[in-house]
PASEBA-1860 file (N, C-alpha, C; in nm, 3 decimals):
! residues 243
1> MNLTNKIV> -4.050/1.135/2.543/-3.996/1.139/2.398/-3.926/1.274/2.409 ~ -3.782/1.279/2.392/-3.693/1.407/2.388/-3.738/1.485/2.232 ~ -3.775/1.589/2.229/-3.829/1.661/2.098/-3.716/1.721/2.034 ~ -3.611/1.712/2.081/-3.485/1.772/2.003/-3.474/1.711/1.881 ~ -3.505/1.758/1.765/-3.461/1.708/1.628/-3.560/1.595/1.590 ~ -3.696/1.604/1.665/-3.789/1.509/1.618/-3.840/1.585/1.511 ~ -3.900/1.511/1.399/-3.986/1.582/1.305/-4.105/1.546/1.298 ~ -4.179/1.684/1.316/-4.320/1.696/1.325/-4.397/1.764/1.199
9> LITGSTKG> -4.494/1.679/1.152/-4.572/1.727/1.045/-4.701/1.774/1.099 ~ -4.730/1.908/1.093/-4.853/1.965/1.148/-4.952/2.016/1.037 ~ -5.066/1.977/0.991/-5.143/2.007/0.882/-5.208/2.134/0.942 ~ -5.252/2.220/0.844/-5.321/2.351/0.870/-5.229/2.429/0.978 ~ -5.117/2.442/0.949/-5.045/2.495/1.078/-4.977/2.649/1.030 ~ -5.060/2.722/0.952/-5.033/2.860/0.936/-5.092/2.964/1.031 ~ -5.210/2.928/1.090/-5.270/3.009/1.170/-5.343/2.915/1.284 ~ -5.380/3.004/1.391/-5.476/2.948/1.488/-5.403/2.842/1.574
17> LGKEMALS> -5.454/2.728/1.622/-5.392/2.637/1.692/-5.273/2.556/1.613 ~ -5.308/2.531/1.478/-5.180/2.487/1.423/-5.057/2.564/1.431 ~ -5.061/2.696/1.414/-4.943/2.786/1.424/-4.903/2.777/1.575 ~ -4.999/2.789/1.660/-4.918/2.778/1.792/-4.864/2.657/1.824 ~ -4.913/2.534/1.778/-4.862/2.415/1.814/-4.713/2.411/1.746 ~ -4.711/2.451/1.622/-4.575/2.469/1.568/-4.470/2.541/1.628 ~ -4.515/2.666/1.680/-4.403/2.720/1.766/-4.386/2.669/1.892 ~ -4.489/2.591/1.969/-4.435/2.526/2.077/-4.349/2.402/2.058
25> FAKQGAKL> -4.390/2.351/1.959/-4.287/2.228/1.917/-4.130/2.274/1.872 ~ -4.117/2.387/1.786/-4.004/2.464/1.777/-3.926/2.490/1.894 ~ -3.991/2.556/1.994/-3.943/2.587/2.109/-3.880/2.433/2.187 ~ -3.918/2.348/2.191/-3.898/2.219/2.208/-3.761/2.153/2.120 ~ -3.740/2.224/2.029/-3.604/2.185/1.929/-3.664/2.099/1.833 ~ -3.786/2.045/1.797/-3.835/1.971/1.708/-3.810/2.045/1.549 ~ -3.796/1.960/1.457/-3.782/2.018/1.323/-3.928/2.016/1.272 ~ -3.978/2.112/1.207/-4.120/2.111/1.147/-4.161/2.102/1.012
33> ILNGRHED> -4.244/2.036/0.958/-4.309/2.052/0.840/-4.419/2.108/0.832 ~ -4.437/2.208/0.769/-4.568/2.293/0.797/-4.659/2.276/0.678 ~ -4.792/2.288/0.674/-4.866/2.293/0.573/-5.000/2.391/0.573 ~ -5.036/2.430/0.457/-5.139/2.540/0.457/-5.172/2.545/0.293 ~ -5.280/2.612/0.270/-5.328/2.609/0.136/-5.258/2.744/0.061 ~ -5.217/2.838/0.131/-5.160/2.970/0.058/-5.010/2.925/0.020 ~ -4.938/3.012/-0.063/-4.858/3.008/-0.133/-4.726/2.980/-0.045 ~ -4.740/3.063/0.045/-4.626/3.092/0.158/-4.682/3.136/0.297
41> IDEDFKQE> -4.608/3.112/0.385/-4.671/3.159/0.518/-4.607/3.315/0.525 ~ -4.722/3.376/0.628/-4.678/3.511/0.645/-4.583/3.553/0.703 ~ -4.530/3.699/0.679/-4.390/3.732/0.733/-4.367/3.747/0.876 ~ -4.479/3.750/0.965/-4.474/3.762/1.103/-4.444/3.632/1.158 ~ -4.520/3.531/1.098/-4.496/3.386/1.140/-4.340/3.346/1.114 ~ -4.300/3.398/1.000/-4.174/3.347/0.952/-4.057/3.420/1.066 ~ -4.108/3.546/1.089/-4.005/3.592/1.204/-4.020/3.541/1.329 ~ -4.116/3.491/1.381/-4.135/3.413/1.493/-4.065/3.277/1.487
49> LSFLGADY> -4.069/3.220/1.356/-3.988/3.083/1.362/-3.849/3.121/1.360 ~ -3.794/3.243/1.290/-3.655/3.267/1.296/-3.625/3.303/1.433 ~ -3.684/3.371/1.496/-3.630/3.403/1.628/-3.638/3.294/1.725 ~ -3.700/3.171/1.704/-3.686/3.055/1.767/-3.564/2.962/1.706 ~ -3.517/3.012/1.595/-3.417/2.932/1.518/-3.482/2.811/1.493 ~ -3.596/2.810/1.428/-3.666/2.683/1.380/-3.604/2.634/1.255 ~ -3.617/2.494/1.262/-3.564/2.452/1.126/-3.703/2.388/1.078 ~ -3.744/2.441/0.951/-3.881/2.417/0.895/-3.872/2.398/0.752
57> KYLATDLS> -3.976/2.339/0.715/-3.995/2.334/0.558/-4.151/2.374/0.556 ~ -4.199/2.432/0.434/-4.352/2.463/0.413/-4.391/2.367/0.299 ~ -4.511/2.303/0.301/-4.560/2.227/0.191/-4.706/2.292/0.160 ~ -4.709/2.376/0.078/-4.835/2.452/0.042/-4.929/2.361/-0.042 ~ -5.018/2.312/0.029/-5.113/2.213/-0.036/-5.261/2.212/0.042 ~ -5.344/2.195/-0.076/-5.482/2.186/-0.011/-5.491/2.033/-0.003 ~ -5.505/1.994/0.105/-5.505/1.847/0.157/-5.618/1.759/0.110 ~ -5.749/1.851/0.050/-5.853/1.770/0.029/-5.873/1.763/-0.129
65> TVDLKDYA> -5.755/1.786/-0.198/-5.748/1.800/-0.331/-5.636/1.715/-0.396 ~ -5.533/1.662/-0.309/-5.404/1.583/-0.357/-5.406/1.443/-0.323 ~ -5.324/1.378/-0.385/-5.294/1.263/-0.354/-5.238/1.225/-0.246 ~ -5.294/1.187/-0.118/-5.230/1.205/0.012/-5.111/1.092/0.004 ~ -5.119/0.979/-0.061/-5.004/0.897/-0.052/-4.881/0.974/-0.119 ~ -4.882/1.047/-0.216/-4.767/1.131/-0.260/-4.734/1.238/-0.172 ~ -4.840/1.296/-0.119/-4.805/1.424/-0.007/-4.734/1.343/0.095 ~ -4.769/1.225/0.153/-4.697/1.170/0.251/-4.553/1.126/0.240
73> KDAWDIFG> -4.555/1.096/0.104/-4.392/1.058/0.054/-4.320/1.188/0.067 ~ -4.373/1.302/0.001/-4.311/1.425/-0.005/-4.241/1.458/0.136 ~ -4.344/1.457/0.223/-4.333/1.538/0.362/-4.234/1.422/0.452 ~ -4.218/1.299/0.408/-4.155/1.211/0.459/-4.005/1.238/0.428 ~ -3.982/1.266/0.292/-3.853/1.269/0.213/-3.802/1.388/0.274 ~ -3.851/1.520/0.332/-3.790/1.648/0.362/-3.691/1.605/0.435 ~ -3.712/1.542/0.559/-3.613/1.506/0.651/-3.570/1.361/0.681 ~ -3.632/1.283/0.586/-3.611/1.126/0.598/-3.681/1.085/0.698
81> KIDILINN> -3.763/1.103/0.750/-3.869/1.052/0.867/-3.987/1.152/0.919 ~ -4.062/1.116/0.964/-4.156/1.159/1.050/-4.187/1.101/1.169 ~ -4.164/1.176/1.304/-4.181/1.124/1.433/-4.326/1.134/1.479 ~ -4.387/1.243/1.449/-4.514/1.300/1.494/-4.591/1.370/1.384 ~ -4.724/1.299/1.371/-4.809/1.353/1.279/-4.933/1.424/1.348 ~ -4.956/1.540/1.337/-5.076/1.608/1.407/-5.164/1.652/1.305 ~ -5.286/1.581/1.274/-5.412/1.625/1.184/-5.479/1.729/1.260 ~ -5.458/1.851/1.175/-5.516/1.969/1.244/-5.605/2.019/1.159
89> AGINRDKM> -5.571/2.050/1.025/-5.645/2.094/0.921/-5.775/2.071/0.903 ~ -5.866/2.173/0.910/-6.013/2.142/0.903/-6.116/2.258/0.875 ~ -6.217/2.253/0.832/-6.309/2.349/0.838/-6.439/2.340/0.867 ~ -6.529/2.454/0.875/-6.667/2.421/0.921/-6.746/2.490/0.817 ~ -6.869/2.441/0.816/-6.969/2.488/0.727/-7.104/2.462/0.788 ~ -7.131/2.562/0.899/-7.210/2.539/0.993/-7.346/2.588/0.941 ~ -7.453/2.518/0.973/-7.588/2.536/0.930/-7.686/2.434/0.991 ~ -7.819/2.493/1.018/-7.890/2.411/1.095/-7.926/2.275/0.976
97> FIGMREAD> -7.946/2.173/1.047/-7.938/2.037/0.985/-8.033/2.042/0.871 ~ -8.165/2.099/0.900/-8.275/2.073/0.783/-8.219/2.153/0.659 ~ -8.147/2.258/0.660/-8.102/2.344/0.569/-7.965/2.317/0.525 ~ -7.894/2.210/0.565/-7.753/2.184/0.525/-7.767/2.107/0.386 ~ -7.673/2.157/0.314/-7.683/2.094/0.161/-7.552/1.988/0.177 ~ -7.572/1.889/0.082/-7.486/1.783/0.063/-7.340/1.849/0.042 ~ -7.330/1.945/-0.020/-7.175/2.007/-0.028/-7.118/2.055/0.108 ~ -7.202/2.092/0.179/-7.185/2.130/0.317/-7.123/2.011/0.402
105> FDQVIDLD> -7.189/1.903/0.374/-7.157/1.797/0.464/-7.031/1.737/0.385 ~ -7.001/1.722/0.263/-6.902/1.646/0.190/-6.772/1.750/0.215 ~ -6.782/1.873/0.202/-6.650/1.929/0.233/-6.583/1.930/0.368 ~ -6.678/1.921/0.472/-6.629/1.907/0.598/-6.560/1.774/0.624 ~ -6.664/1.652/0.588/-6.626/1.527/0.606/-6.481/1.513/0.515 ~ -6.473/1.551/0.420/-6.347/1.541/0.312/-6.222/1.568/0.402 ~ -6.226/1.714/0.434/-6.119/1.743/0.510/-6.083/1.735/0.660 ~ -6.203/1.731/0.733/-6.177/1.707/0.881/-6.170/1.559/0.935
113> LKVPFFLS> -6.223/1.464/0.816/-6.225/1.318/0.856/-6.144/1.251/0.760 ~ -6.182/1.247/0.631/-6.113/1.153/0.530/-5.968/1.207/0.533 ~ -5.908/1.332/0.505/-5.785/1.368/0.507/-5.719/1.313/0.612 ~ -5.753/1.333/0.746/-5.661/1.259/0.869/-5.681/1.090/0.840 ~ -5.788/1.040/0.786/-5.778/0.886/0.788/-5.685/0.856/0.698 ~ -5.652/0.900/0.555/-5.561/0.860/0.458/-5.460/0.899/0.472 ~ -5.428/1.035/0.549/-5.274/1.079/0.577/-5.225/1.025/0.669 ~ -5.306/0.938/0.768/-5.266/0.890/0.882/-5.206/0.743/0.841
121> KHVMKRMN> -5.271/0.703/0.731/-5.267/0.562/0.673/-5.130/0.563/0.618 ~ -5.108/0.647/0.522/-4.980/0.657/0.437/-4.850/0.693/0.523 ~ -4.869/0.776/0.655/-4.775/0.790/0.711/-4.739/0.669/0.834 ~ -4.838/0.603/0.881/-4.848/0.515/0.954/-4.778/0.385/0.898 ~ -4.798/0.372/0.759/-4.724/0.258/0.699/-4.549/0.278/0.716 ~ -4.539/0.406/0.694/-4.361/0.436/0.715/-4.327/0.436/0.861 ~ -4.416/0.466/0.963/-4.382/0.444/1.091/-4.379/0.300/1.147 ~ -4.468/0.235/1.089/-4.461/0.075/1.114/-4.318/0.006/1.099
129> RQRSGVII> -4.246/0.069/0.983/-4.103/0.036/0.929/-4.022/0.078/1.039 ~ -4.027/0.189/1.105/-3.933/0.269/1.187/-3.973/0.210/1.337 ~ -4.074/0.136/1.356/-4.125/0.097/1.490/-4.143/0.191/1.572 ~ -4.182/0.309/1.545/-4.224/0.422/1.641/-4.282/0.526/1.581 ~ -4.369/0.622/1.658/-4.438/0.734/1.593/-4.552/0.762/1.678 ~ -4.580/0.913/1.677/-4.711/0.948/1.742/-4.788/1.026/1.648 ~ -4.913/0.997/1.667/-5.038/1.082/1.584/-5.131/1.116/1.669 ~ -5.159/1.256/1.654/-5.244/1.346/1.741/-5.352/1.365/1.618
137> NMSSVVGI> -5.480/1.349/1.679/-5.581/1.392/1.571/-5.657/1.514/1.653 ~ -5.687/1.606/1.576/-5.750/1.724/1.650/-5.901/1.724/1.631 ~ -5.977/1.663/1.741/-6.109/1.655/1.742/-6.173/1.783/1.802 ~ -6.263/1.778/1.876/-6.342/1.902/1.933/-6.435/1.859/2.027 ~ -6.465/1.925/2.139/-6.567/1.888/2.226/-6.735/1.867/2.165 ~ -6.729/1.920/2.031/-6.867/1.921/1.968/-6.874/1.761/1.917 ~ -6.769/1.708/1.893/-6.745/1.554/1.859/-6.809/1.500/1.979 ~ -6.808/1.533/2.101/-6.830/1.466/2.197/-6.995/1.490/2.269
145> HGNAGQAN> -7.033/1.609/2.268/-7.174/1.658/2.296/-7.253/1.712/2.197 ~ -7.209/1.719/2.076/-7.294/1.792/1.966/-7.306/1.929/1.970 ~ -7.352/1.978/1.871/-7.394/2.139/1.877/-7.474/2.151/1.769 ~ -7.585/2.229/1.797/-7.695/2.279/1.710/-7.640/2.356/1.600 ~ -7.668/2.325/1.459/-7.612/2.364/1.353/-7.458/2.332/1.316 ~ -7.403/2.249/1.350/-7.296/2.169/1.332/-7.301/2.030/1.324 ~ -7.399/1.983/1.268/-7.417/1.821/1.269/-7.312/1.763/1.164 ~ -7.253/1.830/1.070/-7.146/1.785/0.981/-7.010/1.804/1.059
153> YAAAKAGL> -6.977/1.900/1.117/-6.867/1.921/1.193/-6.862/1.808/1.314 ~ -6.980/1.830/1.370/-6.989/1.703/1.512/-6.947/1.558/1.459 ~ -7.028/1.519/1.337/-6.988/1.399/1.291/-6.838/1.387/1.249 ~ -6.782/1.475/1.168/-6.656/1.454/1.155/-6.557/1.432/1.298 ~ -6.602/1.522/1.381/-6.493/1.516/1.493/-6.525/1.404/1.601 ~ -6.666/1.347/1.580/-6.676/1.235/1.653/-6.620/1.107/1.596 ~ -6.608/1.117/1.447/-6.533/1.002/1.379/-6.391/1.017/1.399 ~ -6.317/1.127/1.422/-6.197/1.124/1.468/-6.153/1.069/1.593
161> IGLTKSLA> -6.237/1.071/1.697/-6.230/1.006/1.811/-6.251/0.841/1.803 ~ -6.335/0.801/1.711/-6.346/0.671/1.682/-6.223/0.597/1.611 ~ -6.178/0.670/1.512/-6.036/0.662/1.438/-5.924/0.651/1.538 ~ -5.918/0.741/1.620/-5.797/0.733/1.710/-5.816/0.619/1.802 ~ -5.916/0.578/1.854/-5.907/0.455/1.926/-5.876/0.335/1.849 ~ -5.906/0.303/1.738/-5.880/0.210/1.653/-5.753/0.201/1.610 ~ -5.679/0.327/1.560/-5.549/0.329/1.517/-5.446/0.308/1.628 ~ -5.516/0.331/1.772/-5.409/0.332/1.888/-5.401/0.181/1.906
169> REGALRNI> -5.509/0.090/1.894/-5.497/-0.042/1.904/-5.391/-0.113/1.787 ~ -5.422/-0.077/1.674/-5.308/-0.126/1.561/-5.187/-0.067/1.581 ~ -5.160/0.063/1.608/-5.026/0.111/1.632/-4.936/0.074/1.749 ~ -5.026/0.016/1.848/-4.948/-0.046/1.957/-4.844/-0.125/1.935 ~ -4.888/-0.216/1.829/-4.809/-0.335/1.782/-4.682/-0.291/1.725 ~ -4.683/-0.149/1.691/-4.546/-0.105/1.664/-4.484/-0.008/1.730 ~ -4.525/0.016/1.836/-4.467/0.136/1.926/-4.534/0.270/1.865 ~ -4.628/0.254/1.817/-4.701/0.405/1.757/-4.820/0.423/1.835
177> RVNAIAPG> -4.818/0.543/1.909/-4.914/0.583/1.981/-4.997/0.693/1.931 ~ -5.123/0.664/1.949/-5.244/0.746/1.867/-5.353/0.824/1.967 ~ -5.339/0.958/1.965/-5.427/1.019/2.085/-5.513/1.122/2.004 ~ -5.610/1.181/2.072/-5.691/1.294/2.013/-5.691/1.405/2.137 ~ -5.705/1.535/2.069/-5.719/1.635/2.164/-5.881/1.709/2.107 ~ -5.950/1.732/2.204/-6.065/1.822/2.204/-6.083/1.931/2.273 ~ -6.044/2.025/2.183/-6.043/2.157/2.250/-6.195/2.209/2.261 ~ -6.216/2.298/2.352/-6.364/2.367/2.394/-6.356/2.505/2.334
185> MIATDMTE> -6.390/2.614/2.372/-6.372/2.731/2.330/-6.262/2.800/2.353 ~ -6.172/2.805/2.235/-6.040/2.861/2.241/-6.047/3.010/2.201 ~ -5.972/3.082/2.228/-5.984/3.254/2.177/-5.905/3.240/2.062 ~ -5.990/3.254/1.973/-5.924/3.291/1.832/-5.990/3.396/1.742 ~ -5.954/3.417/1.610/-6.040/3.533/1.535/-6.163/3.473/1.528 ~ -6.227/3.339/1.513/-6.361/3.308/1.512/-6.438/3.351/1.652 ~ -6.344/3.301/1.767/-6.452/3.361/1.871/-6.466/3.520/1.901 ~ -6.362/3.565/1.849/-6.351/3.724/1.863/-6.473/3.803/1.793
193> ALSDRVKD> -6.508/3.727/1.668/-6.625/3.760/1.593/-6.764/3.752/1.665 ~ -6.753/3.667/1.760/-6.905/3.657/1.835/-6.932/3.777/1.915 ~ -7.076/3.790/1.943/-7.124/3.901/1.989/-7.101/3.886/2.158 ~ -7.096/4.001/2.217/-7.086/3.978/2.359/-7.197/3.904/2.431 ~ -7.301/3.903/2.378/-7.419/3.813/2.437/-7.388/3.693/2.410 ~ -7.338/3.643/2.302/-7.305/3.500/2.267/-7.217/3.461/2.385 ~ -7.095/3.541/2.376/-6.964/3.494/2.465/-7.025/3.491/2.610 ~ -7.091/3.576/2.660/-7.142/3.579/2.790/-7.234/3.433/2.806
201> DILTRIPL> -7.315/3.405/2.708/-7.384/3.280/2.723/-7.299/3.165/2.728 ~ -7.196/3.158/2.654/-7.101/3.044/2.645/-7.033/3.054/2.780 ~ -6.978/3.159/2.835/-6.911/3.158/2.980/-6.979/3.095/3.067 ~ -7.117/3.107/3.098/-7.187/3.058/3.184/-7.191/2.892/3.197 ~ -7.163/2.841/3.074/-7.145/2.696/3.072/-6.993/2.650/3.094 ~ -6.889/2.757/3.129/-6.730/2.691/3.139/-6.716/2.708/3.287 ~ -6.695/2.621/3.369/-6.657/2.636/3.513/-6.546/2.734/3.542 ~ -6.437/2.700/3.445/-6.324/2.805/3.470/-6.381/2.974/3.408
209> ARFGNAEE> -6.501/2.964/3.375/-6.532/3.107/3.325/-6.430/3.205/3.239 ~ -6.379/3.130/3.165/-6.298/3.203/3.050/-6.287/3.109/2.934 ~ -6.263/3.169/2.823/-6.221/3.096/2.691/-6.058/3.041/2.723 ~ -6.013/2.927/2.669/-5.896/2.883/2.647/-5.805/2.986/2.562 ~ -5.679/2.940/2.567/-5.592/3.002/2.449/-5.522/2.886/2.393 ~ -5.466/2.933/2.283/-5.401/2.827/2.181/-5.290/2.763/2.246 ~ -5.217/2.828/2.332/-5.102/2.785/2.393/-5.122/2.655/2.483 ~ -5.249/2.660/2.544/-5.294/2.569/2.647/-5.334/2.443/2.574
217> VAQAAIFL> -5.383/2.454/2.439/-5.395/2.339/2.363/-5.281/2.279/2.309 ~ -5.179/2.362/2.288/-5.028/2.338/2.217/-4.968/2.242/2.331 ~ -4.989/2.286/2.460/-4.926/2.218/2.585/-4.997/2.074/2.597 ~ -5.103/2.042/2.562/-5.167/1.911/2.553/-5.105/1.823/2.468 ~ -5.073/1.898/2.333/-4.987/1.820/2.229/-4.853/1.793/2.269 ~ -4.786/1.870/2.334/-4.652/1.846/2.381/-4.640/1.730/2.477 ~ -4.744/1.744/2.572/-4.792/1.622/2.667/-4.808/1.490/2.604 ~ -4.876/1.492/2.500/-4.928/1.366/2.441/-4.789/1.303/2.358
225> TQNDYVTG> -4.689/1.366/2.325/-4.592/1.336/2.248/-4.478/1.271/2.357 ~ -4.490/1.339/2.470/-4.380/1.302/2.576/-4.410/1.190/2.682 ~ -4.531/1.174/2.693/-4.567/1.057/2.778/-4.598/0.939/2.705 ~ -4.525/0.830/2.722/-4.503/0.725/2.639/-4.610/0.608/2.675 ~ -4.675/0.640/2.803/-4.761/0.524/2.830/-4.921/0.589/2.807 ~ -4.940/0.675/2.710/-5.081/0.737/2.683/-5.115/0.710/2.528 ~ -5.223/0.628/2.494/-5.261/0.608/2.376/-5.396/0.573/2.387 ~ -5.483/0.587/2.277/-5.595/0.573/2.253/-5.700/0.680/2.337
233> QTIVVDGG> -5.629/0.783/2.374/-5.735/0.879/2.459/-5.750/1.028/2.389 ~ -5.859/1.059/2.449/-5.912/1.206/2.387/-5.894/1.304/2.503 ~ -5.795/1.370/2.476/-5.756/1.483/2.604/-5.861/1.610/2.561 ~ -5.949/1.636/2.686/-6.025/1.738/2.662/-5.988/1.866/2.717 ~ -5.969/1.964/2.622/-5.915/2.082/2.681/-6.010/2.214/2.670 ~ -6.105/2.196/2.772/-6.237/2.296/2.766/-6.253/2.376/2.878 ~ -6.165/2.363/2.994/-6.209/2.469/3.115/-6.324/2.392/3.195 ~ -6.363/2.258/3.156/-6.457/2.210/3.241/-6.603/2.215/3.158
241> MTI> -6.616/2.239/3.026/-6.716/2.272/2.959/-6.812/2.139/2.954 ~ -6.744/2.030/2.937/-6.809/1.894/2.919/-6.825/1.816/3.042 ~ -6.802/1.872/3.157/-6.826/1.790/3.296/-6.987/1.770/3.317
END
């Protein structure tokens, strides 16, 4: 897929992995529909987009609280189509299982699994009519091997992998490819907050002996949009952590 003038909707795209994917797709000439909870994106991000000459629109929305059918229509109408949907928005509410409240479970499942499910549904209906499209679900290695203190998050991310495989089978009938990316330990504000002891312990479990960076995850997303014979897969970007 040549990404020049392709329309990409990226949820949760104002910081972290979502922001890096937005910049990477802009470098490839794609037009962006950005999403976040804040009223506007920050000035530094605007400057980066401007430097790249990016054509973008920002839809400020808390996706867990809106009618996703209406949101999908609003996003679609901005450029008249959506070629690529990246379900990236997510939260975590980490706590050991026996102390996890129902609200901790519901909030994570709602945004990390339910939103991708229904947003994909409404976007995919329109992709069916244009007989083309790419959907990428941002999962996690936690959805593959689990993690103490993240039962809710692991359940949501594992659910995304199952959703990806099922949608890939249905989407293939209309030339719609659906894949997932499962990042491992990626250098973000969250990992920077970890203590040196915790970081060192994690690094002993990564064969490449370093944390990944957001650009490496974005490169996987670019690959999944450009290779027309890959669907139903979960691309693990973790430095070998899950070997």
